[in-house]
N, CA, C and O atoms as a MOPAC input file, in Angstrom:
PM7 MOZYME 1SCF
protein

 N    -68.23700 1   -29.76600 1   -66.85100 1
 C    -68.03200 1   -30.56800 1   -68.04900 1
 C    -67.14300 1   -29.78500 1   -69.01100 1
 O    -67.21800 1   -28.55800 1   -69.07100 1
 N    -66.34300 1   -30.46000 1   -69.72500 1
 C    -65.42200 1   -29.83300 1   -70.66400 1
 C    -66.17800 1   -29.32600 1   -71.89100 1
 O    -67.26000 1   -29.81100 1   -72.22000 1
 N    -65.58300 1   -28.34400 1   -72.55200 1
 C    -66.20900 1   -27.82500 1   -73.76400 1
 C    -66.15000 1   -28.87400 1   -74.86900 1
 O    -65.48000 1   -29.89700 1   -74.73400 1
 N    -66.85700 1   -28.60700 1   -75.95800 1
 C    -66.93300 1   -29.57100 1   -77.05600 1
 C    -65.57800 1   -29.92100 1   -77.64600 1
 O    -65.29800 1   -31.08300 1   -77.93900 1
 N    -64.73300 1   -28.90200 1   -77.82000 1
 C    -63.42100 1   -29.15700 1   -78.42000 1
 C    -62.52100 1   -29.94500 1   -77.46800 1
 O    -61.82100 1   -30.86500 1   -77.89000 1
 N    -62.54100 1   -29.58400 1   -76.19200 1
 C    -61.73100 1   -30.30700 1   -75.21000 1
 C    -62.16400 1   -31.76000 1   -75.12500 1
 O    -61.33400 1   -32.65800 1   -74.98400 1
 N    -63.45500 1   -31.98300 1   -75.21200 1
 C    -63.97100 1   -33.35000 1   -75.13500 1
 C    -63.51400 1   -34.17000 1   -76.34300 1
 O    -63.12600 1   -35.33000 1   -76.19900 1
 N    -63.56100 1   -33.56700 1   -77.53200 1
 C    -63.11200 1   -34.27400 1   -78.73600 1
 C    -61.61800 1   -34.58600 1   -78.68100 1
 O    -61.18900 1   -35.66300 1   -79.09600 1
 N    -60.83200 1   -33.64800 1   -78.17200 1
 C    -59.38900 1   -33.88300 1   -78.03700 1
 C    -59.13400 1   -35.00300 1   -77.03300 1
 O    -58.28200 1   -35.86300 1   -77.25700 1
 N    -59.87500 1   -34.98900 1   -75.92900 1
 C    -59.70900 1   -36.03700 1   -74.91600 1
 C    -60.09500 1   -37.39800 1   -75.48000 1
 O    -59.42000 1   -38.39000 1   -75.20400 1
 N    -61.16400 1   -37.46200 1   -76.26300 1
 C    -61.58800 1   -38.72900 1   -76.87100 1
 C    -60.53500 1   -39.21300 1   -77.86400 1
 O    -60.18300 1   -40.39200 1   -77.87100 1
 N    -60.03600 1   -38.31100 1   -78.69700 1
 C    -59.00100 1   -38.68500 1   -79.66600 1
 C    -57.73100 1   -39.16300 1   -78.99200 1
 O    -57.11300 1   -40.12900 1   -79.43800 1
 N    -57.33700 1   -38.49000 1   -77.91700 1
 C    -56.14700 1   -38.90900 1   -77.19600 1
 C    -56.34500 1   -40.28600 1   -76.57900 1
 O    -55.44700 1   -41.12600 1   -76.63800 1
 N    -57.50700 1   -40.52400 1   -75.99000 1
 C    -57.75000 1   -41.82700 1   -75.35800 1
 C    -57.75500 1   -42.94600 1   -76.39500 1
 O    -57.23200 1   -44.03000 1   -76.13600 1
 N    -58.33500 1   -42.69900 1   -77.55300 1
 C    -58.33100 1   -43.72000 1   -78.61000 1
 C    -56.89800 1   -44.01900 1   -79.04600 1
 O    -56.51500 1   -45.18000 1   -79.18300 1
 N    -56.10100 1   -42.95600 1   -79.26500 1
 C    -54.70100 1   -43.16000 1   -79.67200 1
 C    -53.92600 1   -43.88200 1   -78.58100 1
 O    -53.11900 1   -44.76400 1   -78.87600 1
 N    -54.16100 1   -43.51700 1   -77.31400 1
 C    -53.46100 1   -44.15600 1   -76.20600 1
 C    -53.82900 1   -45.63000 1   -76.11100 1
 O    -52.95900 1   -46.47400 1   -75.89900 1
 N    -55.11600 1   -45.94600 1   -76.26800 1
 C    -55.53300 1   -47.35000 1   -76.18600 1
 C    -54.94700 1   -48.18100 1   -77.33000 1
 O    -54.54700 1   -49.32700 1   -77.12200 1
 N    -54.89700 1   -47.61600 1   -78.52000 1
 C    -54.31000 1   -48.34400 1   -79.65400 1
 C    -52.81800 1   -48.57500 1   -79.41400 1
 O    -52.31000 1   -49.67300 1   -79.63800 1
 N    -52.12500 1   -47.53800 1   -78.95800 1
 C    -50.69600 1   -47.66700 1   -78.68100 1
 C    -50.45100 1   -48.68400 1   -77.56900 1
 O    -49.53800 1   -49.50500 1   -77.66600 1
 N    -51.26400 1   -48.63000 1   -76.51700 1
 C    -51.11100 1   -49.54600 1   -75.38600 1
 C    -51.38200 1   -50.99400 1   -75.80300 1
 O    -50.64800 1   -51.90600 1   -75.42300 1
 N    -52.44400 1   -51.19200 1   -76.58700 1
 C    -52.77000 1   -52.54400 1   -77.04600 1
 C    -51.67700 1   -53.08100 1   -77.97700 1
 O    -51.35600 1   -54.26900 1   -77.93500 1
 N    -51.11000 1   -52.21600 1   -78.81000 1
 C    -50.02000 1   -52.65100 1   -79.68700 1
 C    -48.80400 1   -53.08100 1   -78.86900 1
 O    -48.15100 1   -54.07200 1   -79.19500 1
 N    -48.50200 1   -52.33500 1   -77.80700 1
 C    -47.39600 1   -52.72700 1   -76.92300 1
 C    -47.66100 1   -54.06100 1   -76.25200 1
 O    -46.74700 1   -54.86400 1   -76.06500 1
 N    -48.90900 1   -54.29400 1   -75.89100 1
 C    -49.25200 1   -55.57400 1   -75.26800 1
 C    -49.10300 1   -56.72400 1   -76.26000 1
 O    -48.69600 1   -57.82300 1   -75.88400 1
 N    -49.43100 1   -56.47200 1   -77.52200 1
 C    -49.28000 1   -57.51800 1   -78.54100 1
 C    -47.79600 1   -57.84300 1   -78.73900 1
 O    -47.42900 1   -59.01000 1   -78.87700 1
 N    -46.95200 1   -56.82200 1   -78.75300 1
 C    -45.51000 1   -57.05300 1   -78.88400 1
 C    -45.00000 1   -57.87800 1   -77.70800 1
 O    -44.21700 1   -58.81100 1   -77.89200 1
 N    -45.44100 1   -57.53600 1   -76.50300 1
 C    -45.01100 1   -58.27900 1   -75.32000 1
 C    -45.55800 1   -59.70200 1   -75.36200 1
 O    -44.89500 1   -60.63400 1   -74.90600 1
 N    -46.75400 1   -59.87700 1   -75.90200 1
 C    -47.31800 1   -61.21800 1   -76.01600 1
 C    -46.47100 1   -62.09400 1   -76.94600 1
 O    -46.23800 1   -63.26400 1   -76.64200 1
 N    -46.01400 1   -61.55000 1   -78.06300 1
 C    -45.13800 1   -62.30600 1   -78.95200 1
 C    -43.79300 1   -62.58800 1   -78.28600 1
 O    -43.22600 1   -63.66800 1   -78.45500 1
 N    -43.28200 1   -61.60900 1   -77.52500 1
 C    -42.03600 1   -61.82500 1   -76.79200 1
 C    -42.21300 1   -62.91700 1   -75.74300 1
 O    -41.31500 1   -63.72900 1   -75.51700 1
 N    -43.39600 1   -62.92500 1   -75.09800 1
 C    -43.70900 1   -63.97100 1   -74.13300 1
 C    -43.70900 1   -65.33900 1   -74.81100 1
 O    -43.19900 1   -66.31300 1   -74.25500 1
 N    -44.27500 1   -65.40800 1   -75.99800 1
 C    -44.25900 1   -66.66700 1   -76.75600 1
 C    -42.84400 1   -67.12400 1   -77.05600 1
 O    -42.54600 1   -68.31500 1   -76.96500 1
 N    -41.96500 1   -66.19100 1   -77.41200 1
 C    -40.56900 1   -66.53900 1   -77.65100 1
 C    -39.88000 1   -67.03500 1   -76.39400 1
 O    -39.06500 1   -67.95600 1   -76.44000 1
 N    -40.21900 1   -66.40900 1   -75.25600 1
 C    -39.63900 1   -66.85300 1   -73.98900 1
 C    -40.13200 1   -68.24500 1   -73.62200 1
 O    -39.38100 1   -69.04300 1   -73.06000 1
 N    -41.38900 1   -68.54200 1   -73.93600 1
 C    -41.92700 1   -69.88100 1   -73.66100 1
 C    -41.20100 1   -70.91700 1   -74.51400 1
 O    -40.80600 1   -71.97300 1   -74.02100 1
 N    -41.02900 1   -70.60600 1   -75.79200 1
 C    -40.36000 1   -71.55200 1   -76.68700 1
 C    -38.90200 1   -71.77800 1   -76.30100 1
 O    -38.38100 1   -72.88100 1   -76.46200 1
 N    -38.23800 1   -70.73500 1   -75.79100 1
 C    -36.84000 1   -70.89700 1   -75.40700 1
 C    -36.69000 1   -71.43500 1   -73.98300 1
 O    -35.60200 1   -71.85900 1   -73.59200 1
 N    -37.77300 1   -71.41900 1   -73.21000 1
 C    -37.72800 1   -71.95700 1   -71.85700 1
 C    -37.13200 1   -71.00500 1   -70.83500 1
 O    -36.66500 1   -71.45000 1   -69.78700 1
 N    -37.13500 1   -69.71800 1   -71.11100 1
 C    -36.57700 1   -68.72900 1   -70.19300 1
 C    -37.61200 1   -68.38000 1   -69.12900 1
 O    -38.49900 1   -67.55900 1   -69.36600 1
 N    -37.50100 1   -69.00000 1   -67.96300 1
 C    -38.49400 1   -68.86100 1   -66.90300 1
 C    -38.55100 1   -67.44500 1   -66.33800 1
 O    -39.63700 1   -66.94000 1   -66.05400 1
 N    -37.41400 1   -66.80700 1   -66.17400 1
 C    -37.37700 1   -65.44400 1   -65.63900 1
 C    -38.10400 1   -64.45800 1   -66.53800 1
 O    -38.88700 1   -63.63200 1   -66.07000 1
 N    -37.83700 1   -64.55500 1   -67.83600 1
 C    -38.49600 1   -63.66200 1   -68.79200 1
 C    -39.99100 1   -63.94700 1   -68.85200 1
 O    -40.79700 1   -63.02200 1   -68.95100 1
 N    -40.36700 1   -65.23300 1   -68.79200 1
 C    -41.79300 1   -65.57200 1   -68.83100 1
 C    -42.51900 1   -64.97300 1   -67.63900 1
 O    -43.60300 1   -64.40800 1   -67.79200 1
 N    -41.93500 1   -65.09000 1   -66.45800 1
 C    -42.57200 1   -64.56500 1   -65.26000 1
 C    -42.70600 1   -63.04700 1   -65.32900 1
 O    -43.77000 1   -62.50300 1   -65.03200 1
 N    -41.63500 1   -62.36600 1   -65.71800 1
 C    -41.66500 1   -60.91100 1   -65.82600 1
 C    -42.70500 1   -60.45500 1   -66.84200 1
 O    -43.48500 1   -59.54400 1   -66.56700 1
 N    -42.71800 1   -61.08000 1   -68.00600 1
 C    -43.65900 1   -60.66300 1   -69.04500 1
 C    -45.10100 1   -60.97500 1   -68.66300 1
 O    -46.01200 1   -60.23000 1   -69.02600 1
 N    -45.31300 1   -62.04800 1   -67.94700 1
 C    -46.65600 1   -62.38400 1   -67.49200 1
 C    -47.16400 1   -61.35400 1   -66.48300 1
 O    -48.32000 1   -60.93700 1   -66.54600 1
 N    -46.30800 1   -60.94700 1   -65.56100 1
 C    -46.68800 1   -59.91200 1   -64.59200 1
 C    -46.93100 1   -58.58600 1   -65.31000 1
 O    -47.88100 1   -57.87300 1   -64.98600 1
 N    -46.08500 1   -58.25200 1   -66.27900 1
 C    -46.25400 1   -57.02100 1   -67.03200 1
 C    -47.56500 1   -57.03200 1   -67.80600 1
 O    -48.27600 1   -56.02800 1   -67.83500 1
 N    -47.88600 1   -58.14700 1   -68.42700 1
 C    -49.15000 1   -58.23400 1   -69.16700 1
 C    -50.35500 1   -58.09900 1   -68.24800 1
 O    -51.34800 1   -57.47700 1   -68.62600 1
 N    -50.29000 1   -58.66400 1   -67.06000 1
 C    -51.39400 1   -58.52900 1   -66.11000 1
 C    -51.57000 1   -57.06400 1   -65.70600 1
 O    -52.69300 1   -56.56200 1   -65.67400 1
 N    -50.48300 1   -56.38900 1   -65.40200 1
 C    -50.56400 1   -54.97900 1   -65.02300 1
 C    -51.02600 1   -54.11400 1   -66.19300 1
 O    -51.80800 1   -53.18200 1   -66.00800 1
 N    -50.54900 1   -54.41800 1   -67.38100 1
 C    -50.95800 1   -53.65200 1   -68.56000 1
 C    -52.43500 1   -53.86800 1   -68.87100 1
 O    -53.10100 1   -52.96600 1   -69.37800 1
 N    -52.94100 1   -55.04300 1   -68.57500 1
 C    -54.36900 1   -55.30500 1   -68.78600 1
 C    -55.22300 1   -54.43900 1   -67.87500 1
 O    -56.28500 1   -53.96500 1   -68.28000 1
 N    -54.76500 1   -54.23200 1   -66.65200 1
 C    -55.49200 1   -53.35000 1   -65.73200 1
 C    -55.51800 1   -51.92600 1   -66.29500 1
 O    -56.55000 1   -51.25700 1   -66.24400 1
 N    -54.39800 1   -51.47100 1   -66.82400 1
 C    -54.33500 1   -50.14100 1   -67.43400 1
 C    -55.21200 1   -50.03300 1   -68.66600 1
 O    -55.83200 1   -48.99600 1   -68.90200 1
 N    -55.26500 1   -51.09000 1   -69.44600 1
 C    -56.09900 1   -51.07500 1   -70.64800 1
 C    -57.58000 1   -51.00800 1   -70.28200 1
 O    -58.34200 1   -50.28100 1   -70.91900 1
 N    -57.98800 1   -51.75200 1   -69.27200 1
 C    -59.38400 1   -51.71300 1   -68.83000 1
 C    -59.72600 1   -50.33500 1   -68.27400 1
 O    -60.80600 1   -49.81000 1   -68.54500 1
 N    -58.81900 1   -49.74300 1   -67.50100 1
 C    -59.06500 1   -48.40700 1   -66.96100 1
 C    -59.20000 1   -47.37800 1   -68.08200 1
 O    -60.05600 1   -46.49600 1   -68.02300 1
 N    -58.35800 1   -47.49600 1   -69.09400 1
 C    -58.45500 1   -46.58700 1   -70.23600 1
 C    -59.74700 1   -46.77100 1   -71.00600 1
 O    -60.34500 1   -45.79600 1   -71.46000 1
 N    -60.18200 1   -48.00800 1   -71.15800 1
 C    -61.43800 1   -48.26600 1   -71.85600 1
 C    -62.62600 1   -47.70300 1   -71.07400 1
 O    -63.56400 1   -47.17200 1   -71.66800 1
 N    -62.58900 1   -47.81500 1   -69.75900 1
 C    -63.65700 1   -47.22600 1   -68.93900 1
 C    -63.65400 1   -45.71200 1   -69.06100 1
 O    -64.71000 1   -45.08600 1   -69.14800 1
 N    -62.46900 1   -45.12900 1   -69.06700 1
 C    -62.36600 1   -43.68300 1   -69.21800 1
 C    -62.90300 1   -43.24800 1   -70.58500 1
 O    -63.60500 1   -42.24200 1   -70.68300 1
 N    -62.57900 1   -43.99600 1   -71.62700 1
 C    -63.08200 1   -43.67200 1   -72.96400 1
 C    -64.59600 1   -43.79200 1   -73.01500 1
 O    -65.26200 1   -42.94900 1   -73.61500 1
 N    -65.14600 1   -44.82600 1   -72.39700 1
 C    -66.60100 1   -44.98000 1   -72.35900 1
 C    -67.25000 1   -43.79800 1   -71.65200 1
 O    -68.28700 1   -43.29800 1   -72.08800 1
 N    -66.64100 1   -43.36000 1   -70.57100 1
 C    -67.16600 1   -42.20300 1   -69.86500 1
 C    -67.11400 1   -40.94700 1   -70.71000 1
 O    -68.03100 1   -40.12800 1   -70.65600 1
 N    -66.05200 1   -40.78200 1   -71.49300 1
 C    -65.95100 1   -39.61700 1   -72.36600 1
 C    -66.96200 1   -39.67800 1   -73.50900 1
 O    -67.55200 1   -38.66300 1   -73.87600 1
 N    -67.15600 1   -40.85700 1   -74.06300 1
 C    -68.06600 1   -40.98900 1   -75.20100 1
 C    -69.52200 1   -40.79300 1   -74.80100 1
 O    -70.29300 1   -40.18300 1   -75.54200 1
 N    -69.89900 1   -41.30100 1   -73.64800 1
 C    -71.30700 1   -41.26200 1   -73.24700 1
 C    -71.60700 1   -40.17400 1   -72.23400 1
 O    -72.72000 1   -40.11100 1   -71.71200 1
 N    -70.63900 1   -39.31900 1   -71.94600 1
 C    -70.87100 1   -38.18200 1   -71.07300 1
 C    -71.04300 1   -38.53300 1   -69.61100 1
 O    -71.65200 1   -37.77200 1   -68.86000 1
 N    -70.51800 1   -39.67100 1   -69.19400 1
 C    -70.61200 1   -40.05100 1   -67.78700 1
 C    -69.57900 1   -39.27000 1   -66.99300 1
 O    -68.45500 1   -39.05700 1   -67.44800 1
 N    -69.97200 1   -38.85200 1   -65.81600 1
 C    -69.02100 1   -38.15900 1   -64.96300 1
 C    -68.13700 1   -39.18300 1   -64.26200 1
 O    -68.55300 1   -40.31100 1   -63.99900 1
 N    -66.92200 1   -38.76800 1   -63.96900 1
 C    -66.01000 1   -39.65500 1   -63.26200 1
 C    -66.50600 1   -39.85200 1   -61.84500 1
 O    -66.96000 1   -38.91500 1   -61.18800 1
 N    -66.41100 1   -41.07100 1   -61.39600 1
 C    -66.81000 1   -41.35800 1   -60.02200 1
 C    -65.69000 1   -40.91400 1   -59.09100 1
 O    -64.57600 1   -41.43300 1   -59.15300 1
 N    -65.98700 1   -39.97600 1   -58.25000 1
 C    -64.99500 1   -39.48800 1   -57.30300 1
 C    -65.15800 1   -40.17800 1   -55.96800 1
 O    -65.84800 1   -41.19000 1   -55.84400 1
 N    -64.51800 1   -39.61500 1   -54.99400 1
 C    -64.64300 1   -40.14900 1   -53.64700 1
 C    -66.05000 1   -39.86900 1   -53.13000 1
 O    -66.61800 1   -38.81300 1   -53.40600 1
 N    -66.59700 1   -40.79400 1   -52.39900 1
 C    -67.91700 1   -40.52800 1   -51.82700 1
 C    -67.82200 1   -39.42300 1   -50.77600 1
 O    -66.83900 1   -39.32000 1   -50.04200 1
 N    -68.85100 1   -38.61800 1   -50.72700 1
 C    -68.86500 1   -37.54200 1   -49.74800 1
 C    -69.10300 1   -38.11800 1   -48.36000 1
 O    -69.82700 1   -39.10200 1   -48.20400 1
 N    -68.49100 1   -37.50200 1   -47.35000 1
 C    -68.75900 1   -37.98800 1   -45.99100 1
 C    -70.19500 1   -37.65800 1   -45.61200 1
 O    -70.77500 1   -36.69800 1   -46.11700 1
 N    -70.75400 1   -38.45200 1   -44.73100 1
 C    -72.13200 1   -38.16000 1   -44.33800 1
 C    -72.21400 1   -36.81100 1   -43.64200 1
 O    -71.26200 1   -36.39700 1   -42.98000 1
 N    -73.33000 1   -36.12900 1   -43.78100 1
 C    -73.43500 1   -34.81800 1   -43.13400 1
 C    -73.41300 1   -34.95200 1   -41.60900 1
 O    -73.79000 1   -35.98300 1   -41.05200 1
 N    -72.96900 1   -33.90100 1   -40.96600 1
 C    -72.90200 1   -33.89200 1   -39.50800 1
 C    -74.31200 1   -34.01000 1   -38.94200 1
 O    -75.21700 1   -33.27700 1   -39.34300 1
 N    -74.48500 1   -34.92300 1   -38.02300 1
 C    -75.80000 1   -35.16100 1   -37.44300 1
 C    -76.15700 1   -34.00200 1   -36.51100 1
 O    -75.41200 1   -33.67400 1   -35.58800 1
 N    -77.30000 1   -33.39700 1   -36.77200 1
 C    -77.76400 1   -32.29800 1   -35.93200 1
 C    -79.20600 1   -32.57400 1   -35.53400 1
 O    -80.12400 1   -32.45200 1   -36.34500 1
 N    -79.38800 1   -32.94700 1   -34.28100 1
 C    -80.74800 1   -33.24200 1   -33.81200 1
 C    -81.27200 1   -32.21100 1   -32.82700 1
 O    -82.34000 1   -32.38600 1   -32.24100 1
 N    -80.52000 1   -31.14100 1   -32.64900 1
 C    -80.96000 1   -30.08000 1   -31.75000 1
 C    -80.54800 1   -30.28200 1   -30.31800 1
 O    -80.81200 1   -29.41400 1   -29.48600 1
 N    -79.92800 1   -31.36400 1   -29.99800 1
 C    -79.49400 1   -31.61800 1   -28.61900 1
 C    -77.99500 1   -31.33800 1   -28.56000 1
 O    -77.22000 1   -31.88900 1   -29.34200 1
 N    -77.61000 1   -30.51000 1   -27.66100 1
 C    -76.20000 1   -30.14700 1   -27.53700 1
 C    -75.53900 1   -31.00400 1   -26.47500 1
 O    -76.17800 1   -31.38800 1   -25.49500 1
 N    -74.27200 1   -31.30400 1   -26.66200 1
 C    -73.50400 1   -32.03300 1   -25.66200 1
 C    -73.12400 1   -31.13500 1   -24.48200 1
 O    -72.88900 1   -31.62000 1   -23.37500 1
 N    -73.06600 1   -29.84300 1   -24.72400 1
 C    -72.67000 1   -28.90600 1   -23.68200 1
 C    -73.88200 1   -28.51500 1   -22.84000 1
 O    -74.94100 1   -28.19500 1   -23.37800 1
 N    -73.72600 1   -28.54200 1   -21.55000 1
 C    -74.85200 1   -28.08900 1   -20.71100 1
 C    -75.01600 1   -26.58700 1   -20.83700 1
 O    -74.04000 1   -25.83900 1   -20.89900 1
 N    -76.24400 1   -26.16900 1   -20.87200 1
 C    -76.51900 1   -24.72200 1   -20.96800 1
 C    -76.37600 1   -24.09500 1   -19.60800 1
 O    -76.77300 1   -24.68400 1   -18.60300 1
 N    -75.80300 1   -22.88500 1   -19.56400 1
 C    -75.65000 1   -22.22300 1   -18.27600 1
 C    -76.60100 1   -21.06800 1   -18.11900 1
 O    -76.59900 1   -20.40300 1   -17.08300 1

């Protein structure tokens, strides 16, 4: 686990990143509205895909912030099951 100061810096950075990211999404949302009003199909499609991808990033950042605030450890890869050892060898004894 990170020290107290590192944890506070990480929390502050995540909050700033989420605010910056959400502000960018709001700007793109207004741009999307302008594209809808002007009827620009290419821009609407691009901005819609961008907003969907940015939403995934925003949710991931919010989960990371929740983990930092409540002290949850990051979920890593699951460990492989231990090697089965039942005392029987495949090799014949000589």
